[in-house]
KOLRO-651714 format. One record per atom (N, C-alpha, C): residue in three letters; x, y, z. Coordinates in steps of 0.05 Angstrom, whole numbers, plus 5000, padded with zeros to 4 digits. Example, Ala and Ser with C-alpha at 12.3 -4.5 7.8 and 13.67 -1.06 7.14 Angstrom:
residues 2
ALA526448865156/ALA524649105156/ALA526449345156/SER525749555142/SER527349795143/SER525850015157/
//
This chain:
residues 387
MET167896781746/MET166596561730/MET167796291738/LEU166096091738/LEU166895821748/LEU169095701732/LEU169395771706/LEU171295631689/LEU173695801682/VAL174196021696/VAL176596171692/VAL178996001698/ASN180996001680/ASN183395851683/ASN182995551683/LYS180695461673/LYS180095171670/LYS180395091641/THR181394851637/THR181494741610/THR179094551606/ILE177794581583/ILE175294431577/ILE175794251553/ALA175394001556/ALA175693811533/ALA172893721524/ILE172293771499/ILE169793681487/ILE170593451469/VAL169493211475/VAL170192981459/VAL167992941438/GLY168692991413/GLY166792961391/GLY166393231377/GLY166793231351/GLY166693481335/GLY164293481317/GLY161993391326/GLY159493421311/GLY158293701316/PRO155893751306/PRO154694011310/PRO154394091340/GLY153693901357/GLY153393971385/GLY156094051398/GLY158193891393/GLY160793951405/GLY161894211394/LEU161694261368/LEU162794501356/LEU161194751365/THR158594721368/THR156994951377/THR157795021406/LEU158194821422/LEU158994871450/LEU161695011451/ALA163594921434/ALA166295041434/ALA165995341426/ARG164395391406/ARG163995671397/ARG162795841420/LEU160795741433/LEU159495901454/LEU161395951478/LEU162995751485/LEU164895781506/LEU167095981499/GLN167995961474/GLN170096151465/GLN169096441464/LEU166496471459/LEU165396751460/LEU165596861488/LYS165796681508/LYS166096771536/LYS169096771544/SER170896741524/SER173796741529/SER174696511545/LEU173396281543/LEU174196041557/LEU175895861540/ASN177495691553/ASN179395521540/ASN178195251534/ALA177095221510/ALA175794971502/ALA177294851478/LYS177794591480/LYS178994431459/LYS176994211451/VAL176894151425/VAL175193941414/VAL176993711404/TYR176493471414/TYR177993241406/TYR176193071387/GLU176993051362/GLU175392931341/GLU176892701328/ARG175392481324/ARG176692231313/ARG177292251284/ASP175892421268/ASP176592451240/ASP179492541236/LEU180692461214/LEU183492521209/LEU183892821205/ASN181992951192/ASN182293241187/ASN179593361180/LYS179593611174/LYS177093761169/LYS175893681142/ASP177393551125/ASP176393471099/ASP175293191098/ALA175193061121/ALA173992791122/ALA171092811111/ARG170292601096/ARG167692611083/ARG165492611103/VAL163592801100/VAL161292821117/VAL158892721102/GLN157792491111/GLN155592361097/GLN152892431110/GLY150892291102/GLY148292311115/GLY146392501100/THR143892501109/THR141892671097/THR142192951106/THR140693131095/THR140793411103/THR139593451131/LEU140093671143/LEU139093731170/LEU137193971169/ASP134993951183/ASP133194171185/ASP133294291214/LEU133894541215/LEU134194671241/LEU131594811250/HIS130994791276/HIS128494891286/HIS128895151301/GLU126895321300/GLU126995591310/GLU127695591340/GLU126495411356/GLU126695421385/GLU129195261395/SER130795151377/SER132994991387/SER135595041370/GLY135794911347/GLY138194941331/GLY138695231322/LEU136595361312/LEU136995641304/LEU137395821328/LYS136095761350/LYS136595921375/LYS139495911383/ALA140695671382/ALA143495641389/ALA145295801370/LEU144595791344/LEU146195951325/LEU145996251330/ARG143696341338/ARG143396621345/ARG145196701368/HIS145196541388/HIS146996601411/HIS149896571404/ALA150496401385/ALA153296371376/ALA154096581355/LEU152296771349/LEU152696991330/LEU153396881302/LEU151996661295/LEU152496531269/LEU149996511251/LEU147896651259/LEU145496621242/LEU145896741215/ASP147296971213/ASP147697091187/ASP149396901169/GLU151396771181/GLU152996581166/GLU151396341158/PHE149596251175/PHE147796031168/PHE146096111143/LYS145096351143/LYS143396441120/LYS144896441094/LYS147596461095/LYS149196451071/LYS149596161061/ASN149195961079/ASN149895691074/ASN147495491072/TYR145195581082/TYR142895391080/TYR141795391052/ARG139995201046/ARG139095171018/ARG136095241017/PRO135495481008/PRO132695561006/PRO131095370988/GLY128795290997/GLY127095110981/GLY127594820986/ALA129794750999/ALA130394471004/ALA128494351025/ASP126994511039/ASP125094411059/ASP122394351046/ARG122094411021/ARG119494351008/ARG119194051003/MET116793961006/MET116393671009/MET113893580994/ILE114093330984/ILE111693190974/ILE111392930990/ILE108892850993/ILE108292591005/ILE106992410984/VAL108092170981/VAL107091980961/VAL106691710974/ASN105391530958/ASN105091260967/ASN107291080954/GLU107090820958/GLU109190640948/GLU109290640918/ASN107190730904/ASN107190750875/ASN107991030865/ALA108991190883/ALA109891460877/ALA107691650867/GLU105191590876/GLU102891770870/GLU102891990891/THR102792240882/THR102992470900/THR100292530913/PHE100392550940/PHE097992620955/PHE098192890969/PHE100592990971/PHE100993250984/PHE103493380973/SER103393640969/SER105793790960/SER105594070971/ASP107794180982/ASP107794460990/ASP109794620973/HIS110394520949/HIS112194660931/HIS111094930922/GLU108494950920/GLU107195190911/GLU106195350935/GLY106995600936/GLY105895780956/GLY107295780983/LYS109295610986/LYS110795611011/LYS112995831011/ALA113095981032/ALA115096201034/ALA117896081032/GLU119596201016/GLU122296101013/GLU123996151038/GLU123396381051/GLU124796451076/GLU122896561096/ASP122896451120/ASP120996541140/ASP122196511168/PHE124596611171/PHE125996601197/PHE124296731219/GLY124096601241/GLY122496701263/GLY119896551266/SER118996401245/SER116596241246/SER117195971258/GLU115495871276/GLU115995611288/GLU115795381268/HIS114495431246/HIS114195221226/HIS116295221204/PHE117995431204/PHE120095451184/PHE122595291194/ARG123295091178/ARG125494911186/ARG127494901163/PRO129195101160/PRO130995111137/PRO132994881137/GLU133594781114/GLU135294551110/GLU138194651104/ILE140094491115/ILE142894541109/ILE144294271107/ASP146094241088/ASP147694001087/ASP149593981110/ARG150293741118/ARG152093701141/ARG154793831137/GLY155893801113/GLY158493911107/GLY158694211111/PRO156894371098/PRO156994661102/PRO156494741131/LEU154794601146/LEU154294671174/LEU156894631190/ARG158194401185/ARG160594351200/ARG162794551193/LYS163094611167/LYS165094811158/LYS164595081171/MET162095161172/MET161395421184/MET162095431213/LEU161495211228/LEU162195201256/LEU165195201261/LEU166595041244/LEU169495021247/LEU170795291243/GLU169895431222/GLU171195691216/GLU170595901237/SER168695861254/SER167996051275/SER169796021300/LEU171395801300/LEU172995741324/LEU175895851321/HIS177195881343/HIS179995971343/HIS181695751328/PRO183795831315/PRO185595631302/PRO186495431323/ASP186695181314/ASP187694961331/ASP185794881354/THR183294981352/THR181394891373/THR180794591370/VAL180594491346/VAL179994211341/VAL182594051339/VAL182893851355/VAL185193671353/VAL184293421338/TRP185093411312/TRP184193191295/TRP185592931301/ASP184592721289/ASP185692451293/ASP185992381323/SER183892451338/SER183892401367/SER181592231374/GLN181791971369/GLN179691781376/GLN179991711405/PHE177991781421/PHE178091731450/PHE178091431456/VAL179891361474/VAL180091081483/VAL179291051512/SER180391221529/SER179891191558/SER180691451572/MET179991471597/MET180991691614/MET180991601643/GLU182591741658/GLU182691691687/GLU182891951702/THR182091951727/THR182292201743/THR185192271747/GLN185692521746/GLN188392631753/GLN187992891767/GLY188692901793/GLY188193131809/GLY185193181810/GLU184293421803/GLU181493491803/GLU180293471775/GLY181893371755/GLY180893341728/GLY181193061717/TRP181693051691/TRP181792801677/TRP184192791658/LEU185392561655/LEU187492521635/LEU186292341613/LEU185992451589/LEU184692311567/LEU186792171550/HIS186191931540/HIS187991781523/HIS186691731496/PHE188191751475/PHE187191721448/PHE188591501433/LYS187291401412/LYS188291171397/LYS190991221384/ASN191591471378/ASN194091541366/ASN196391561386/GLN195891461410/GLN197891451431/GLN198491721445/THR196891921439/THR197192171453/THR195392191477/SER195892371495/SER194292421519/SER193892721523/ALA191792791538/ALA191293071543/ALA189893101570/TYR190593311585/TYR189293361611/TYR187093571607/ALA184893541622/ALA182793741622/ALA181593751650/ASP180893991658/ASP179494021684/ASP176593931682/ILE175393971659/ILE172593891654/ILE172493741627/VAL170993521626/VAL170593371602/VAL167593371595/ILE167093411569/ILE164293401560/ILE164093211537/GLY162493001540/GLY162092801519/GLY160092901498/ALA161092931473/ALA159393001451/ALA159892801428/ASP160292551436/ASP161292351418/ASP159192151408/GLY156692241408/GLY154592101393/GLY153491851406/ALA152091701389/ALA150491471398/ALA152091261412/ASN154491211403/ASN156191011415/ASN158391131433/SER157491331448/SER159291481465/SER161091311483/LYS163691381483/LYS165591251501/LYS165791411527/ILE164691651528/ILE164691811552/ILE162391731570/ARG160091671559/ARG157691611574/ARG158091411597/PRO159491181593/PRO159890991615/PRO161291101639/TYR162691321636/TYR163991441660/TYR161891601676/ILE159591641665/ILE157491791678/ILE155191611688/THR154391421672/THR152091241679/THR152390981664/ASP151290771676/ASP151290511662/ASP148590451649/ILE146790651647/ILE144190621634/ILE144690591604/LYS143490391592/LYS143890341563/LYS141290381547/SER141690421521/SER139390471504/SER137990201498/PHE135490221487/PHE133989991479/PHE133290011449/TYR132889781436/TYR132289771408/TYR129289841404/SER128690021386/SER125990121382/SER124289931366/GLY125489731353/GLY123989551335/GLY123989641306/ILE125189881301/ILE125289991274/ILE128190031267/SER128889981241/SER131590031231/SER131390181205/GLY133490331199/GLY133690471174/GLY136090391159/VAL136090461133/VAL138390411116/VAL138890671101/LEU141390771103/LEU142091031090/LEU143790981066/GLY143191131044/GLY144691111020/GLY144791371005/SER146691390985/SER146991630969/SER147191560940/VAL145991730923/VAL146191690894/VAL147291950882/TYR149391910866/TYR150592140852/TYR149592150823/ASP149392390813/ASP148392440786/ASP145592310783/PRO143692380801/PRO141092260800/PRO139492330775/GLY140092560763/GLY138592640739/GLY138992440716/THR141292300717/THR141892100696/THR141091820705/THR141791760730/THR141491480739/THR138691420749/VAL137291610762/VAL134591560772/VAL132891800765/PRO132391840739/PRO130992090730/PRO128192120741/ASN126791900745/ASN123991920755/ASN123992040784/ILE125691930801/ILE125892030828/ILE126892310828/HIS128892370811/HIS130092640810/HIS127992840802/THR126192780783/THR124092970775/THR122093000798/LEU121392780811/LEU119492790833/LEU120592960856/LEU123192930861/LEU124493070883/LEU124393380879/ASN125093470855/ASN124893750848/ASN126393930868/GLY128693840877/GLY130394000894/GLY129594000924/GLY127393850931/GLY126493850958/GLY126693580971/LYS124493480983/LYS124493230997/LYS122093070989/ILE122292810991/ILE120092620986/ILE119792451011/MET117292421020/MET116692221041/MET114592031029/ALA115391781028/ALA113591571017/ALA112791371038/PHE110291291039/PHE109191111058/PHE107590891045/GLY107990641055/GLY106390421044/GLY107090161058/GLY105090011066/GLY105489751078/GLY107089761104/GLY106789971119/GLY108189991144/GLY111190051141/LYS111890161118/LYS114690221112/LYS114890511103/CYS117290621105/CYS117590911099/CYS120190941082/PHE120091131063/PHE122391191046/PHE122591501045/THR124791611054/THR125291901053/THR127591951034/VAL127192141016/VAL129292220997/VAL129692520999/ALA132192610999/ALA132792891002/ALA134992970982/SER134593200969/SER136693310951/SER138893430968/LYS141293440956/LYS143593560970/LYS144793770953/GLY146293950966/GLY147394170952/GLY149394110930/ASP150693870931/ASP152593800911/ASP151293660887/GLY148693660886/GLY147193530864/GLY146493240868/SER147593120889/SER146892840895/SER144292830911/LEU143392590918/LEU141192560936/LEU141892350957/ALA140592380979/ALA140892181001/ALA138192061006/PHE138091801012/PHE135591671018/PHE135791521044/TYR133591481057/TYR133391351083/TYR130891181082/LEU131190921081/LEU128790751082/LEU128690611109/SER126290581120/SER125990471147/SER123590291148/CYS123790101166/CYS121689901170/CYS122089761197/LYS119989631206/LYS120189461230/LYS121589201222/ILE123689131236/ILE125188891230/ILE126588801255/ASP126688541259/ASP128188421282/ASP131088491279/GLU132388571300/GLU135188651299/GLU136988421289/PRO136588171298/PRO138387951288/PRO138187921258/ARG135787961247/ARG135487931218/ARG136988151204/LEU136888391214/LEU138388611202/LEU141388551201/LYS142388431223/LYS145188371224/LYS146088161205/ASN144188001195/ASN144787791175/ASN144987891147/ILE144388151142/ILE144588261115/ILE147288391112/ASP148688331091/ASP151288451085/ASP150788701069/PHE150988941082/PHE150289191068/PHE152489291050/ALA154689141049/ALA156789201029/ALA156289051003/ASP154388861003/ASP153688690980/ASP151088800968/LYS151288950946/LYS148889070935/LYS146888870926/ALA147788640915/ALA145888440906/ALA144288330930/GLN145588290953/GLN144188190976/GLN142188400987/VAL142988650986/VAL141188870996/VAL138788890977/LEU139188880951/LEU136988890932/LEU135088650936/SER136188420941/SER134488180945/SER132788220970/TRP133988320991/TRP132388381016/TRP130188581010/PHE130988800996/PHE128989010991/PHE126688910974/LYS127288770953/LYS125188680935/LYS123388470948/ASN124388340969/ASN122688150984/ASN120988301004/ASP122188471020/ASP120788611042/ASP119188851032/PHE119988971010/PHE118489190998/PHE117289110972/ALA116288870971/ALA115288750946/ALA113088920933/GLU111489050949/GLU109189200938/GLU109989480928/TRP112589550931/TRP113489820923/TRP114289820894/ASP113790050880/ASP114390080852/ASP117390040847/SER118089950824/SER120889890817/SER122690140817/MET121490380815/MET123090620816/MET124590650842/TRP123490540864/TRP124890550890/TRP127290370891/SER127090130879/SER129389950878/SER131590060861/GLU130890240842/GLU132990370825/GLU134790540842/LEU133690660863/LEU135390810881/LEU137590640893/LEU136890400901/LEU138890220912/LEU140790110891/GLU139790070867/GLU141489970846/GLU143690160838/TYR143090430840/TYR145090630832/TYR146490760855/ALA145890670879/ALA147090790903/ALA149990700906/GLU151490870920/GLU154190810928/GLU154090590949/THR156090410949/THR156290210970/THR158790270987/PRO158790181012/PRO156690031025/PRO154390211034/PHE151990091037/PHE149790221050/PHE150390231080/LEU149090421094/LEU149490441123/LEU146990351137/PRO146990111150/PRO144690031166/PRO144690181192/ILE142290271201/ILE142090421225/ILE139890301243/PRO140490111260/PRO138490021279/PRO137890261298/ILE135290311302/ILE134590551316/ILE134090491346/TYR135790621362/TYR135690591391/TYR134590841405/CYS133890801430/CYS132891031446/CYS133790991475/MET134591201488/MET135191181516/MET132591161532/PRO132491021554/PRO130091011571/PRO129091291578/LEU126491331576/LEU125391591581/LEU125591671610/SER125891481628/SER126091551656/SER128991561666/GLN130891571648/GLN133691561657/GLN134491801675/THR136091741694/THR137191951711/THR139891861723/TRP141492041732/TRP144091981745/TRP144892211762/ASP146792171779/ASP147792381796/ASP149892541781/ALA149692811783/ALA151592981770/ALA154392951781/LEU156392961764/LEU159192951772/LEU160293231772/PRO162593271786/PRO163593541789/PRO165193651765/ASN165893471746/ASN167593551724/ASN167093401698/LEU164693291695/LEU164193121672/LEU161193121665/THR160493161640/THR157693151631/THR157693081602/MET155293091589/MET155093011561/MET152693151549/LEU152593141522/LEU150493271508/LEU149793101483/GLY147593181470/GLY146793051444/GLY146192751448/ASP146792601426/ASP146092321426/ASP147592171449/ALA149792261457/ALA151192131479/ALA149492131504/ALA147992341508/ALA146292381532/ALA143492261528/HIS142292301504/HIS139492231501/HIS138892131473/LEU140191931465/LEU139691811438/LEU136691751435/MET135691831411/MET132791791406/MET132391741376/PRO130091631368/PRO129591591340/PRO129591851325/PRO129891841298/PRO129992091283/PRO127292201273/PHE125092091283/PHE122592141270/PHE121092391280/ALA122592571293/ALA121592831299/ALA123593041291/GLY125792961278/GLY127793141269/GLY129193291291/GLU129293171315/GLU130293311338/GLU133293271345/GLY134493071333/GLY137192991341/GLY139193221342/VAL139793341319/VAL141693561318/VAL140693801333/ASN138093851332/ASN136994081346/ASN137294061376/MET136793821387/MET137093781415/MET140093811423/ALA141893711406/ALA144793731413/ALA145694021414/MET144694181394/MET145494461394/MET144294621417/LEU141794551424/LEU140494681447/LEU141894591473/ASP142694331474/ASP144294241497/ASP146794421500/ALA148194471478/ALA150594631479/ALA149994911490/LEU147795031480/LEU147095291490/LEU146495291520/GLU144795111529/GLU143995111557/GLU146395031575/LEU148094851566/LEU150394771582/LEU152295011584/SER152795151562/SER154495391563/SER153395601582/GLU150795641582/GLU149595841599/GLU149795761628/CYS149495511635/CYS149795421662/CYS152695441672/LEU154595361655/LEU157395361663/LEU158395651666/CYS157095841652/CYS157996121653/CYS156296291672/ASN154496161687/ASN152696301705/ASN154096331732/GLU154596581739/GLU156096641764/GLU154396591789/SER151796541786/SER150196491810/SER150496211821/PHE151696031805/PHE152195761816/PHE154695751833/SER154495601855/SER156695591874/SER158995411865/SER158395221847/SER160395031838/SER159794941810/VAL161794821797/VAL161394711770/VAL159394481772/GLN159594321793/GLN157794091797/GLN154894181798/THR154294401812/THR151594511814/THR150694601786/ALA152494731771/ALA151794821744/ALA151194581726/ILE152794371728/ILE152294131712/ILE149694001720/ALA149193981746/ALA146693851755/ALA144194001745/THR144294271745/THR142094421735/THR141694381705/TYR143894381690/TYR143694321661/TYR142594051656/GLU143593851670/GLU142793571665/GLU139793531671/ASP138893661692/ASP135993631700/ASP134293741677/GLN134793981668/GLN133094101647/GLN133493951620/MET135893861615/MET136493711590/MET134893451589/ARG134893301611/ARG133393051612/ARG130393091608/LYS129293291621/LYS126393341618/LYS125693411589/ARG127293581578/ARG126793661550/ARG127193431531/ALA129293271535/ALA129893051517/ALA127792831520/THR126792791544/THR124692591548/THR122292651531/ALA121392901531/ALA119092981515/ALA119592941486/ALA121993011477/ALA122692981448/ALA122892681441/ALA123992521458/ALA124292231453/ALA121492101452/GLN119792181470/GLN116992071470/GLN115592131443/GLU115892381434/GLU114692461409/GLU115992301386/SER118592261387/SER119992111366/SER119091821365/LEU118791701388/LEU117791421389/LEU114991401378/GLU113291581386/GLU110491581377/GLU110391621347/ASN111991811337/ASN111991861308/ASN112991621293/GLY114991481304/GLY115991231291/GLY113891031288/GLU112191001308/GLU109890811306/GLU107890901285/LYS107291161284/LYS105391261265/LYS106391231236/MET108991261232/MET110191251206/MET110590971195/HIS110290771213/HIS110890501205/HIS108490311212/ASN106090411207/ASN103790241209/ASN102190261183/ALA100090101182/ALA098590081157/ALA097190341149/ASP096590511168/ASP095190761163/ASP097091001161/ALA099690951157/ALA101691171159/ALA101091391139/LEU100391321114/LEU099991521094/LEU097691711102/GLN095491611111/GLN093191781120/GLN093991941144/THR095391821163/THR096291961187/THR098092201181/MET099992151163/MET101892371157/MET100592581139/LEU098792501122/LEU097292701106/LEU095692891124/ALA094392771144/ALA092792931163/ALA094593121179/PHE096993031187/PHE098793191202/PHE099893421186/PHE101093371163/PHE102293581146/PHE100093761134/GLY097793641127/GLY095693811117/GLY094694011137/GLY094493921162/GLY093594101183/GLY095594321189/MET098194241189/MET100294441194/MET100494641172/HIS099994551147/HIS100094721124/HIS097894931124/ARG095694861137/ARG093395051137/ARG093695261159/GLU095495221178/GLU095795411200/GLU096995681190/
//
């Protein structure tokens, strides 16, 4: 095997990096994960994740973790309603939708980020993850790399894999191609005890998800396993204007929302009024669809580090986990003559797959943020529901 007696450093302990570590360890390979979080109990934020049959769930099957996933996912959390800016319901799949349908291409079970991360961490050998390891730089040493971290420690690895997300520090060692702004930005927030603070939204949510469309803007709300909810509002906005909003100042955020979302019912602004601060602004970037680079003999990347894309097809975590699976299969394939050849094969198929997903995500972003978004999304989900 190409990686026998090799040390593998995975920079980044998100779902993609942890899935890769699990898959490599199943092959008895020496993989370490270097994660910037201080420890395993660092707060994991964000909305819930839906895993897809042909990507995220496929990776979990190969990682022998599907049964564990079934213990941790939230049945019914994938049920959804579509409403307009006045919270009038136009579509609901709460009635008649199968609670569990593993194996179906349309079944996309939801799991909170925290339980998914915990499940992956517990599948790894003790001390696989080196916490408080914020990557700073690296240099070649012999046939490998010497990595340096903010805590003044260093580590050697024969092979380095960047799984460090949208603002990857590993990516510049591979390519100087940069992402572009999509023209759309999102704002992420969380509300605790929503049954008391935002009862109207809480009732509408009913343990599932809400997608609201109006005036070229979108509002997504999702329930979480701890009883809280997460919301993500998005709209077309110039990036400089977004940077002028102080998202730690709730009054300023509310003022912006009430101006830009003036036609939206007041129940939506209640979400912001009762949300935890600071809010998280997310300008949405995408890597060029035509990106390419020459494969290196001991360095590659996966997930957002490799192919950052908008979230409007739900592909981010799924692509990262499928990257992990395909990279592990290439690195463990004895038919390749060298690690570089294995990496080149992985990167070629990864870029083709990611390009298609990114194209779909960009197109969906346009559909979800134009004047006809409600009708477009009703037609899409209504058609899928009839299949």
